[in-house]
N, C-alpha and C positions, 0 to 999 in steps of 0.2 A: 670470549669470556664476558664481554659486555652484554651479549645477547642473553646469556644465562642470568646475569644480574637483573636485567630488565624483566625477564620472565618471572624471577623470584619476587620482584616487587609487585608485579601484577597479581601473582598468587596470594601474597600477603594482603594486598588491598581487597581482593575478593573475599578472603576469609574474614577480614575486619568488618566488611559491609554485612556479611551474613550474620556474624556475632551480634552486631549492633541491632539489626532488624529483629533477631531472636530475642534479645534483651528487652527491646521495646514492647514486643508482643506479650512476653511473660510478665512484664511489669504492669501492663494494663490489666491482665487477668488477675494478678495478685491484688490490685487495687479493688477490683470488683468483689473478690472474696473477702477482703478486710472490711469493705463497706457493709456487706451482708452480715458478717460476724459482729461488727460493731453495733448494727441495728438490733439484731435478734438477741444479743446478750443483755440488752437493757430490759429491766423488769417492767417499767412503765414509762409513760410519757413524762411524768413529773421528774423522775430521776434523770431522764435524758435532758430535760430543761435545766436541772441543777448543774449537771456537768458542763453544759454549754455556757451557762452564766459564769462559771469559774475558770473556764479555759479560753474564752473569747475576749476577755476584757483587755488584758495586756496594757493597762493604764501605766503610763510612765511615772517615774518617781519625780515629784515636784520638789524643787530645792527650797526648803523652808529654813535651813539652819546655817546658811552662809551669809555673812561671816558669823562664826559661832559667838553667841552672846555670853558675856561673863561679867560679873560685878567688878568694876574697876574704880579705884579711888581717884577722884578728880579734885578733891580738896580735903582739908582736915575733917570735915563733917559730912561730906557728900560722896556718893558712889553712883556710878552710871552702869546700866545694864546693856542697853542696845540703842543704836542710833539709826534713824530712817531718813532717807532723802526723798522729798516730794518736789518734782519739778513744777514750775508755774506754767500750766498749759495755756493760760490766757495772755501771757506775755512772751516776747521773743527770747527772753533769757531770765535767769534767776530761778530761785526756788526756796524751799524751807527745809531745815533739818529739825527733826523731832528726836529727843533723847529721853528715855525713861530713867528717872533719877530718884534715889531715896536719900534722905538726910536726917541728921539728928534734929529733934524738936527744939526750936528756938534758935537754930543756926541761921545766920544772915545769908540770903541769896544775893550774891554780887559777882557776876561773871562777865568775862569778855569772850567772844567766840570768833573763830575764823575757819574757813574751809580750805583744804589743801587739794591741789589738782596734780594729775600725773605729769603735766608739762612743767611742774615746778612752781606754778603760780600759787599765791596765797591771797584769798579774798576775805576782807574783814566783813563780818556779818552784824546784824542788829539783834541783840540778845533780849529775850523776854522769857517769862515762865508762867505756869499756872499750877495750882494745886490739883492733884488728881483725886477727885471725889473727897474733898476735905472734910465734909460732914460725916464721912464714915470713920475717920480717924478717932480712936478713943483717947481719953485723957491719959491713960496709963501706957499708951504706945510710946516706945522709945524713938520712933522714926516717923517721918512724914514723906509722902510720895509726891513727885512733881513730874511735869513734862517741861523740859527745857526746849526753847525754840531758838533757832538761829536763822534769820531771814537774810537771803542773799539777793541783791538787786541787780547784779550784772554778771557777765561772762556766761557764755552759752554752753561751755563744757560741763560734764557731770563731775562733781568732786568725789574723791575716794575716801576722805576722812575728815573728821571735825576735831578742832582743837579748842578746849576750854581752859581759861586762865582765871584763877580765883583772885578777885581784886580786893577782897576783904582783909587780906593779910598784907601788911605794909612791906614794901621792898622785896617783892617776889615776882619772878618771871617764870615760875614753874608752869609748863604747859602739859596738858594731858590729852593725848590723841586717841580717838576712837574710830574704828572702821565703820563704814556706812553700808546699810542695806537699802537697796532702791525699791521704793514702793511700787513704781511702775516696772513692768517686766522689760528687760532689755533683750537685745538680739542673742545674747549668750544663753538666755533661759527662755525659750519660746514654747515651753510645755503647755498643753491645753489646760484651760481652767476646769477644775473638778467641781462636782456638785456640792460636796460638803466635806469639811475637814473637822476632825475631833482633836481638840487640845485636852490632853490628859493631865490633871493636876495631882502629882504625887508629893507635893510640898505640904499642902494642908491636910492631906489624908494621912491617917495613922498607919504608917507602914509596918508597925510592930503588932498590928491587930491580927486576929485569927483570919479575917477575910484576906488580908494582904498575903498571908502565908499559905493561903489555899490556892495551889497551882491551878486547879480546875476552874475556880471562880475567875481568876485573872485571865486565863485563856479564853473563857467564855465571853468576857468583855470585848475582846478584840474580834472574835469570830462572829458574835452576834451582830456587831456593827458592820463587819465585812459583808455578812449575808444581806443586810438591808441596803447596802450600796455604798458604804464608806470605805475608801481604800487608803486614805492619807491620815496619819496620826502624828501629832506633835506631842512629845512626852516631856513635861517639865520635871527635872530631876530624874532623868531616865535611867541613871545608874542604879536606881532602886529595883529595876526589873531584873529578874533572875536570868542567868545565862540559859537555863533550861527552857524558860519561856521564850526568850528571843530566838533560840535555836529552833523551837517548834514553829514559831511564826514565820521564820524564813522558808519553811516548806511551802507556804502559800505565796507564790511569786508576785501576786497582785496586792499583798498587804505591805504597805510602806510605813515603817516606824522610824521616826527621826527624834533623837534624844537631845535635849538641851540642858546644859548644866544650870544650877541655881545656887551658887555659893553666897547666899544672902549674908551681908556683913553684920547684921544686928541679930540679937538673940530672939528666937521665936518661942515665946513662953505659952503659946496656945491662945492668947487673948487677941492677937493681931491677925486672925485668920482673914477677916474682910479686907484688911489693908494689903496683905500679900495677894489675895485673890484678885484685887483690882489691878495690880501690876501684871499678873499673868494674863488677865482678860485683855488689857490694853496691848500687851505684846503680841498675844495671839491674833488679835484683829489686825494690827499693823503688819504683822508677818504674813497674813493671809490675803491682803488686798490684791485684787486682780489675779490671784492664783486659785481662789476658790469662791464660789458664789455665797456660801454660808459656812459659818463656823460655830462649833458647839463646845463649850467648856464643861467637862465632866470629871468626876472622881471615879475610881474603878468600880465602886458599888452603885453607880448611877447608869442606867441603861435608857437609851432613847428608843421608843417604840413607835414607828410611823404607821399610818393607815395601810400603806403598801410600800413596795420597794421604791427607792428614790428615783430609779430610772423609768418608772411607769408614768403614763400620761396623767393619771389622777392622783399622783403622790403629793405629799405636803410641799415639796420643793416647787412644783408648778403653781400651787396655791399661793406660796410666798411671793413668787414672781409677779403676781397680779397686784400686790400691795404697792402703795406709793413709796418711792425711794427714800422719802424722809423718815419712814418707819424702819428703824434699824435693829430693833430687838423684839423677839417674839417669845413671850413667856409660856413655858410648858406646864401644864398641870402635873403635879408630882405626887405619886402615891408612895407612901412609906410601907414597903412590902416586907412582911415578916419572913425571915429565912428559916426554913426547916432543913437542917443539915442531913436529913435522910433523903431529901429530894436532890437528885443529881444536878439538873439544870435549874438555874436561878429563875428563869422565866416560867417555870412550872409551879412556882409558889403562888398560892391562891388568895391569901388574906393580907389586908393592910390595916394599919392603925390610923383612922381618920383624924385623931387628935395629935399626932406627931407633928411637930413644927420643925421644918428644915432650917438650917442655919443660913442658907442662901437660896436664891431663886435660880432656876435652870432656864436659860434662854438660848434660842437659836439667834445668832447675830448675823446681820449683813455687814461684812467687813468694810469699815469706812474710817477715814482719818477723824479722830476726836476733835470736835469743835467747841466743846464746853466742858465744864468740870463734872458734869453728871451725864449718865446715859439716859437720854430722853426718847420720847416717841416709842415707848414700849407698848406692844399689842398683846393681849391675851389670846393665845392660840386655842382654837376649839379642840377639845379632846377627840373629836371625830377625825381630826387630821393627824394627831400624834400626841403623845404624852411621855412622861418619864417615870421610871421606877427607881426608887432608892432602896436598896436591900439592906435591912437592918436586923439586929437581934432584938426582938420585942421583949425586953426584960420588964418593962413597966408599961403595961397596956392601959390606955385611957379608960375612963368610966363607961364609955359607950361601947367598949369591946372591939373585936375585930370584925371587919366586913369583907366579903368577897368583892374584889375589884372588877371582876369580869361582868358583873350584872349590868353595867351601863354600856357595854360594848355592842356594836352592831355585829350581825352574823358574818358579814364579809370581812370585817376587821379581825374578828376572832379567827376566821379561817386562815387569813394571812399570817397571823401570829403563830398559829399551829404549823404553818409551812416553814416559818423562820426556825422554829424549834427543831423540826425534822432535819433541816439542812445543817444547822449547827451540830446536831447530834452526829450526823454523818461525817462532818469535818473533824470532829473530835475523835471519832473512831478510826480515822485514816492514820 
């Protein structure tokens, strides 16, 4: 009986080997067939390059939103949005905590701060503050923006939260704790640095406008910037994005959209746009440090148009890398382009109003820790490297009339823009 069992095992082994060799041979032949089909089914080299660009990226999602920021009350007249910890690399220990704060105009700033550690320690810090672009605050603003600083001189461990105590109120020990975001990347988040991140401002933009309700326009914003090489988007007040739009964006596995809440504690009557924008800009830059080389704050009707894709050797990113590190903001020339609703793609609109004055400048930022109350060292970027379009309804055209914005573009720049359009059009059709 044992001989028959051994013979059966030998037969089964032989059959298994034959099946394995047959599978390997057929699998190799199938790969050759699929390769040929894959090649000959492409209509042209350009389409093959398009598909390669969108399938080979696999850029990981960078953590921009933890801990999730939210406006918290830290005193009767003050609210904090987000706190960031920066370790002192020049010393063996210590660091500084920066907190974005807004408060009622006229309120007295008088706080004590301390840091909490996971081992239970509490280290008292030295408190100071500065106004955030104080000259931008208008006289009718109800609030004023600050950066609160808490300097820590000892202990080598990294704190996990900051505690503020309001000293302007007598006989109070009320402590307000805020979680910290680390400006330097830690071992838990070792994602590679991306070339550019776009922070999308849905707070100051009129989300009840016809543009915001236009699904195609909002989709084109993300797909256009995805095509030029931007994969990471931080959306302030992201709940304003429709579920249909988010569901469509999830089809593109390399588009990463992270939404941040913005439950601002004071009324926004439309006159404090610059004050709110400076908070978003500062948070965007602090949130992006060491995670992206450059950051761009846009509204959904503002499109960045570079000379070529950001990954190319002659792109605007490589030109920016050659600038001195003290130059932290690069202003884009902005064209107010008139929207013709009969034209499907926004980038196909041809005319701009040269007399339109934008309410704010559009800058490419190098993310750095703010060291003064104003954004300094701004460089005007040559339009030959990139510019911005702001799409508007031209209801009141200036006396000089409308002008075609393409007239000043080089041929190679225009060819690249046409390529962007075709790729966006194909993505929309998918």
